[in-house]
C-alpha positions in Angstrom: 0.0 0.0 0.0 1.2 3.5 -0.8 1.5 6.3 1.7 -1.4 8.7 0.9 -0.5 12.3 1.7 2.7 14.3 2.1 5.6 14.2 4.5 7.7 16.9 6.0 11.0 15.5 7.4 13.7 17.0 9.6 16.9 15.5 10.9 16.5 13.8 14.2 19.5 13.4 16.4 17.9 10.6 18.4 17.9 8.4 15.3 21.7 8.3 15.5 21.8 7.2 19.1 21.0 3.5 19.6 18.4 2.4 22.2 16.6 -0.8 23.2 13.5 1.2 24.1 11.1 2.4 21.5 9.8 6.0 21.8 6.5 6.2 23.6 4.1 9.1 23.2 0.8 9.7 25.0 -1.1 9.4 21.8 -2.5 5.8 22.1 -0.8 4.6 18.9 -0.8 0.9 18.4 2.9 -0.3 18.4 3.9 -3.0 15.9 7.3 -4.6 16.3 9.0 -5.6 13.1 11.9 -8.0 13.1 14.9 -8.1 10.9 13.1 -10.0 8.2 10.5 -7.3 7.9 7.7 -9.4 9.5 5.6 -8.2 12.3 6.2 -9.9 15.7 3.2 -11.3 17.6 0.6 -11.6 14.9 1.5 -8.8 12.7 -1.0 -6.2 11.5 -3.8 -8.5 12.4 -3.5 -7.5 16.0 -6.4 -5.5 17.4 -6.6 -3.0 20.2 -8.6 -4.3 23.2 -9.5 -2.3 26.2 -11.3 -4.0 29.1 -12.7 -1.0 31.0 -16.0 0.1 32.6 -19.0 -1.7 31.3 -17.2 -4.4 29.3 -15.7 -2.1 26.7 -13.6 -4.2 24.3 -12.2 -1.8 21.8 -11.4 1.8 21.2 -14.5 2.1 19.0 -16.7 0.7 21.7 -15.2 3.2 24.1 -16.0 6.2 21.8 -19.5 5.0 21.3 -20.0 4.7 25.0 -18.8 8.3 25.5 -21.3 9.5 22.8 -24.2 7.6 24.4 -23.3 9.0 27.8 -23.3 12.5 26.4 -27.0 12.2 25.6 -27.9 11.8 29.3 -29.5 15.2 30.4 -27.2 15.7 33.4 -24.1 14.9 31.4 -25.2 17.1 28.5 -25.7 20.0 31.0 -22.2 19.5 32.5 -20.7 19.3 29.0 -22.4 22.6 28.0 -21.0 24.3 31.1 -17.5 23.1 30.2 -17.8 24.1 26.5 -19.2 27.5 27.4 -16.4 28.2 29.8 -13.7 27.0 27.4 -15.0 28.7 24.3 -16.3 32.2 24.8 -17.3 34.6 22.0 -18.6 38.1 21.4 -19.1 40.3 18.4 -15.9 42.3 18.9 -12.9 40.0 19.5 -11.7 36.8 18.1 -12.3 33.7 20.1 -8.7 32.7 20.3 -5.5 34.6 19.5 -1.8 33.7 19.2 0.8 35.1 21.6 4.4 35.4 20.3 5.9 37.6 23.0 8.1 34.9 24.4 9.6 33.9 21.0 12.8 35.3 19.5 11.2 35.7 16.1 11.6 39.0 14.2 8.7 41.4 13.9 8.2 40.5 10.2 8.0 36.8 11.0 5.7 37.4 13.9 3.4 39.3 11.6 3.4 36.5 9.0 2.7 33.9 11.7 -0.2 35.9 13.0 -1.6 36.2 9.5 -1.2 32.4 8.9 -2.9 31.7 12.2 -5.9 33.8 11.1 -5.9 31.7 7.9 -5.9 28.5 10.0 -9.0 29.8 11.9 -10.7 30.6 8.7 -10.0 27.1 7.3 -11.4 25.6 10.5 -14.4 28.0 10.4 -13.6 28.4 14.0 -15.6 31.5 14.6 -18.8 29.6 13.5 -18.1 26.1 14.7 -15.7 26.5 17.6 -18.1 25.1 20.2 -19.0 22.1 18.1 -15.3 21.3 17.4 -14.4 21.6 21.1 -17.4 19.5 22.2 -16.6 16.7 19.7 -13.0 16.6 21.0 -14.1 16.6 24.6 -16.6 13.8 24.2 -14.6 11.5 22.0 -11.3 12.2 23.7 -9.5 12.5 20.4 -9.9 14.3 17.0 -8.5 13.9 13.5 -8.2 16.4 10.7 -7.0 15.7 7.2 -4.9 18.5 5.8 -5.7 19.1 2.1 -2.7 20.3 0.1 -2.5 20.9 -3.7 0.3 18.5 -4.8 1.0 20.6 -7.8 1.6 23.8 -5.8 2.3 22.9 -2.2 3.6 26.4 -1.5 0.0 27.6 -1.4 -0.1 25.9 2.0 -3.2 24.1 3.4 -6.2 24.7 1.1 -8.7 22.8 3.3 -9.3 20.9 6.5 -11.6 17.9 6.8 -12.6 16.4 10.1 -12.4 12.6 10.3 -14.6 10.4 12.5 -12.3 8.8 15.1 -14.1 5.5 14.5 -12.6 5.4 11.0 -9.0 6.3 11.9 -6.1 4.7 13.9 -2.5 5.7 14.5 0.1 3.0 14.2 3.7 3.1 15.3 5.9 0.5 13.5 9.1 -0.3 15.4 11.9 -2.1 13.5 14.5 -3.8 15.7 17.9 -5.4 15.0 20.6 -7.1 17.1 23.9 -5.4 17.8 27.2 -7.2 18.1 26.3 -8.3 21.6 23.1 -10.0 20.5 20.9 -7.3 22.2 17.9 -6.1 20.3 17.9 -2.4 19.7 15.5 -0.1 18.0 16.6 0.4 14.4 13.8 2.5 12.9 10.5 3.9 14.0 7.8 4.6 11.4 4.5 6.3 12.2 1.5 6.4 10.0 -2.3 6.5 10.1 -4.7 3.9 8.8 -8.2 4.9 7.5 -11.1 2.7 6.9 -14.5 4.1 6.0 -16.2 1.1 7.6 -14.3 1.4 10.8 -12.1 -1.0 12.6 -13.8 -4.0 14.3 -12.1 -6.2 16.8 -9.9 -9.0 15.4 -10.0 -7.2 12.0 -6.6 -6.5 10.4 -5.7 -3.1 8.9 -5.8 -4.6 5.5 -8.7 -7.0 6.2 -12.4 -7.0 5.4 -14.9 -4.3 6.0 -13.7 -1.8 3.3 -10.5 -0.5 1.8 -7.8 0.6 4.3 -5.5 3.4 3.4 -2.1 4.2 5.0 -1.7 8.0 5.4 1.5 10.0 6.1 1.6 11.5 9.6 2.1 15.0 8.3 -1.1 14.8 6.3 -3.2 14.3 9.5 -3.6 16.4 12.7 -4.2 14.2 15.7 -5.3 15.8 19.0 -6.0 13.7 22.1 -7.1 14.3 25.7 -3.7 13.3 26.9 -5.2 10.9 29.4 -4.2 7.2 29.3 -5.6 4.0 30.9 -3.8 2.1 33.6 -1.6 0.3 31.1 -0.5 3.5 29.5 -1.5 2.1 26.1 -4.9 3.5 25.2 -6.3 7.0 25.1 -9.3 7.6 27.3 -11.5 10.8 27.4 -12.2 13.2 30.2 -15.7 11.6 30.5 -14.3 8.3 31.4 -14.4 8.9 35.1 -18.2 9.5 34.8 -19.1 6.2 33.1 -19.8 4.3 36.3 -21.6 7.2 37.9 -23.8 7.8 34.8 -24.7 4.1 34.7 -25.6 4.1 38.4 -27.7 7.2 38.0 -29.6 5.8 35.1 -30.2 2.5 36.9 -31.5 4.3 40.0 -33.8 6.5 38.0 -35.3 3.5 36.2 -35.8 1.7 39.5 -37.5 4.7 41.0 -39.9 5.0 38.0 -40.8 1.2 38.2 -41.4 1.4 41.9 -43.6 4.5 41.6 -45.7 3.0 38.8 -46.2 -0.3 40.6 -46.9 1.2 44.1 -48.8 4.3 43.1 -52.5 2.9 43.0 -54.3 1.8 46.1 -55.6 -1.8 45.8 -58.7 -3.3 47.2 -58.7 -6.7 48.8 -62.0 -8.7 48.7 -62.3 -11.6 51.2 -65.3 -13.6 49.9 -66.9 -16.1 52.2 -67.3 -19.4 50.3 -68.6 -21.5 53.2 -68.1 -25.2 52.8 -68.2 -25.3 49.1 -65.8 -27.7 47.3 -62.8 -26.2 45.7 -64.2 -26.2 42.1 -67.5 -24.6 43.1 -65.7 -22.2 45.4 -63.6 -20.9 42.5 -66.7 -20.6 40.3 -68.6 -18.7 43.0 -65.6 -16.4 43.4 -65.4 -15.8 39.7 -69.2 -15.0 39.5 -68.9 -12.6 42.4 -66.0 -10.8 40.7 -68.0 -10.4 37.5 -71.1 -9.2 39.3 -69.5 -6.5 41.5 -66.5 -5.5 39.4 -66.8 -1.9 38.2 -63.9 -0.4 36.2 -64.1 3.0 34.6 -62.0 3.6 31.5 -61.3 7.0 30.0 -60.8 7.3 26.2 -58.3 10.0 25.5 -59.3 10.2 21.8 -63.0 10.8 22.3 -63.1 12.1 25.8 -65.7 9.5 26.9 -65.8 7.6 30.1 -67.2 4.0 29.9 -67.4 0.9 32.1 -65.1 -2.0 31.2 -66.2 -5.2 32.9 -64.3 -7.6 30.7 -60.9 -7.8 32.4 -59.7 -7.9 35.9 -56.8 -5.6 36.8 -54.5 -7.1 39.4 -53.1 -3.6 40.1 -56.5 -2.6 41.5 -58.3 -5.6 43.1 -57.4 -8.8 44.8 -60.1 -11.5 45.3 -59.4 -14.1 48.0 -61.8 -16.9 49.2 -62.4 -17.3 52.9 -63.7 -20.6 54.4 -66.5 -20.9 56.9 -65.6 -20.0 60.4 -63.8 -16.8 59.4 -65.1 -13.3 59.6 -67.3 -13.5 56.6 -67.1 -11.3 53.5 -64.7 -8.3 54.0 -63.3 -5.5 51.8 -60.1 -3.8 52.8 -57.7 -1.3 51.1 -54.0 -2.0 50.5 -52.3 1.4 50.7 -49.8 2.6 48.0 -46.2 3.4 48.5 -45.6 5.9 51.3 -42.1 7.0 50.4 -42.6 8.0 46.7 -41.3 11.5 47.3 -37.8 10.4 48.6 -35.2 10.9 45.9 -32.0 11.3 48.0 -30.4 8.4 46.1 -31.0 10.1 42.8 -29.6 13.4 44.1 -26.5 11.6 45.5 -25.6 10.0 42.1 -26.3 13.3 40.3 -23.8 15.1 42.5 -21.4 12.2 42.1 -21.7 12.4 38.4 -20.9 16.2 38.4 -17.9 15.6 40.6 -16.6 13.0 38.2 -16.8 15.5 35.3 -15.1 18.2 37.4 -18.1 20.6 37.3 -19.0 22.5 40.5 -22.0 21.0 42.3 -23.6 24.4 42.6 -24.2 24.5 38.9 -26.4 21.4 39.3 -28.7 23.3 41.6 -30.6 25.7 39.4 -32.2 27.6 42.3 -28.8 28.7 43.6 -27.7 32.0 42.3 -24.2 33.4 41.6 -23.0 36.1 43.9 -21.0 38.9 42.3 -18.5 39.8 45.0 -14.7 39.8 45.3 -12.7 36.8 44.1 -12.0 35.9 47.7 -15.7 35.1 48.0 -15.8 32.7 45.1 -16.1 29.1 46.1 -13.2 26.7 45.9 -15.0 24.5 43.4 -15.3 27.5 40.9 -11.5 28.1 41.2 -10.8 24.5 40.6 -13.2 24.5 37.6 -11.5 27.5 36.1 -8.1 25.8 36.3 -9.5 22.6 34.8 -10.8 24.6 31.9 -7.4 26.2 31.4 -5.9 22.7 31.2 -8.4 21.7 28.6 -7.6 24.8 26.5 -3.9 24.1 26.7 -4.4 20.5 25.5 -6.9 21.6 22.8 -4.4 24.2 21.5 -2.1 21.4 20.3 -4.4 21.2 17.3 -3.5 24.8 16.4 0.2 24.0 16.9 0.2 21.1 14.5 -1.8 22.8 11.7 0.3 26.0 12.0 3.5 24.0 11.9 2.6 22.4 8.6 1.2 25.7 7.2 4.4 27.6 7.9 6.6 24.9 6.6 4.7 24.6 3.3 4.8 28.3 2.7 8.5 28.6 3.6 7.9 31.1 6.4 9.6 29.0 9.1 11.6 25.7 8.6 10.8 22.8 10.8 14.0 23.1 12.8 13.3 26.7 13.8 9.7 25.7 14.7 10.8 23.0 17.0 13.0 25.5 18.9 10.3 28.1 19.2 7.1 26.1 19.6 7.5 25.9 23.4 7.3 29.7 23.6 4.1 30.1 21.6 0.9 30.6 23.6 -2.8 30.9 22.7 -5.1 33.4 24.4 -8.7 32.5 24.7 -11.6 34.8 25.4 -12.8 34.6 28.9 -16.3 35.7 30.1 -16.5 33.8 33.3 -17.8 35.9 36.2 -14.9 34.7 38.3 -12.3 35.6 35.6 -13.9 39.1 35.2 -13.7 39.8 38.9 -10.2 38.5 39.1 -9.0 40.6 36.2 -10.7 43.7 37.7 -8.9 43.2 41.0 -5.6 42.5 39.3 -5.9 45.7 37.3 -6.6 47.7 40.4 -3.5 46.2 42.1 -1.4 47.0 39.0 -2.6 50.6 38.8 -1.9 51.0 42.6 1.7 49.7 42.0 2.1 52.0 39.1 1.2 55.1 41.2 3.8 54.0 43.8 6.5 53.5 41.2 5.8 56.7 39.2 8.6 58.7 40.9 11.2 56.0 40.1 10.4 55.9 36.3 13.3 57.2 34.4 15.6 56.8 37.4 15.6 53.2 38.4 13.0 51.7 36.0 12.4 52.4 32.3 8.9 52.9 30.9 9.3 49.7 28.8 10.1 47.7 31.9 7.1 49.2 33.8 4.7 48.4 30.9 6.0 44.8 30.6 6.5 43.8 34.2 4.0 46.0 36.2 1.2 46.4 33.7 2.0 43.1 32.0 1.3 44.4 28.5 2.4 42.3 25.6 4.4 43.6 22.6 1.2 43.5 20.5 -0.7 45.4 23.2 2.0 48.0 23.6 2.1 48.6 19.8 -1.7 48.9 19.7 -1.9 51.2 22.7 0.9 53.5 21.3 -0.9 53.7 18.0 -4.2 54.6 19.7 -2.5 57.3 21.8 -0.9 58.8 18.7 -4.2 58.8 16.9 -5.9 60.5 19.9 -3.2 63.2 20.0 -3.6 63.8 16.3 -7.3 64.1 16.6 -7.0 66.5 19.5 -4.5 68.7 17.6 -6.8 68.7 14.6 -9.7 69.8 16.7 -7.6 72.5 18.3 -6.5 74.0 15.0 -10.1 74.0 13.7 -11.3 75.9 16.8 -8.4 78.4 16.4 -9.2 79.1 12.8 -12.8 79.8 13.8 
């Protein structure tokens, strides 16, 4: 099979250093060991990925489907909406996410080009329109694939399109070739990574080139692969952020079903008829009981289609009446009432598992209680759960940003703006700034700004003597280079406007 796509290579110093351990990344790629003869060890490419986790999940595809089913539970859907709304915020004025290059050593011209290409990446993703959907799919599935579309005749145009791939149809494979050194120790000779795509998906015990549709091998540079970064106990398979909530969601659903069944079965009050049959034989006693049931039974039936109420004497409802014979010497015929369930309003068990589900998804419990309001006070008055939730969302954003990093890396390399070697040196200094509209973040930013302005007043007499204005703006006011340039331009424009207004008034 041919490699479908393109490949951007760079020299790797690690390839020259021998090792007996294959490189391991937290990407959940299936590792295939290839011997000196070129054959796969341990079953070859027919090996499948099996995960035995909560609920009898046997494969990565089963796990993803379980996450998607779980996301349809109302409580889980509400928790996911809270997470997505906190992570991806938008308004009509600013972009939802921006790139921060202040910590890089790039020239101003390169920084400007990188910002322009990042804007192009957002346009290709249609991020301003579909950002919430993209983030939600990544959060629920725990992984996300994009195919980078490049014109093979003119690759310098860069990426011309991005296509999302269903994780059920894609797998990442890491092929490790080993050889023996002069001491007979097996060492890693070559590591080859690629993606396999099958439109019909990958079932268990199905080989990559087996039945179920055509399987394609795709170059790693033609695909952007973003994961949650969370691994199972064996450190072999990727799991999603929702994995901790699988058990709690199943327990909540089971308790709700049990409560509904109990309420339906115990809701009506049932009558118990004790019929005196005297000394009649068993057969005649049963006949007498049946005749009595038919004679005195009165069941009203409401027809919802016509709005009519009619008598239905044809069937006996065991949820309403019990008819029991009583021999001679008893208390005679008697009618009593069996009360319905007395604790139908107790739902403490349901509330317990709802709270447990929210905790497993790292969402504050207060957001589950709709009647509780949000107090707009100082940040010291914000609950500890809200602070933890804000930090959890920041971690999600950081992991999600690896998608932007991978797409931007390929775009800059194809257009010749930045070689791969330089990108690898600078990528750790690149940051992405997301919009934040959380009440806690707004109050925190307002308090931080007040503290910075107070410090600025106290240091005003030392500016020009011990501190420069540039140092004050970067270290006290924490302004980035882009913000400094923008603010200086705005100040200059305001001065020009004031001068122009003054000249007009003087001429008058």
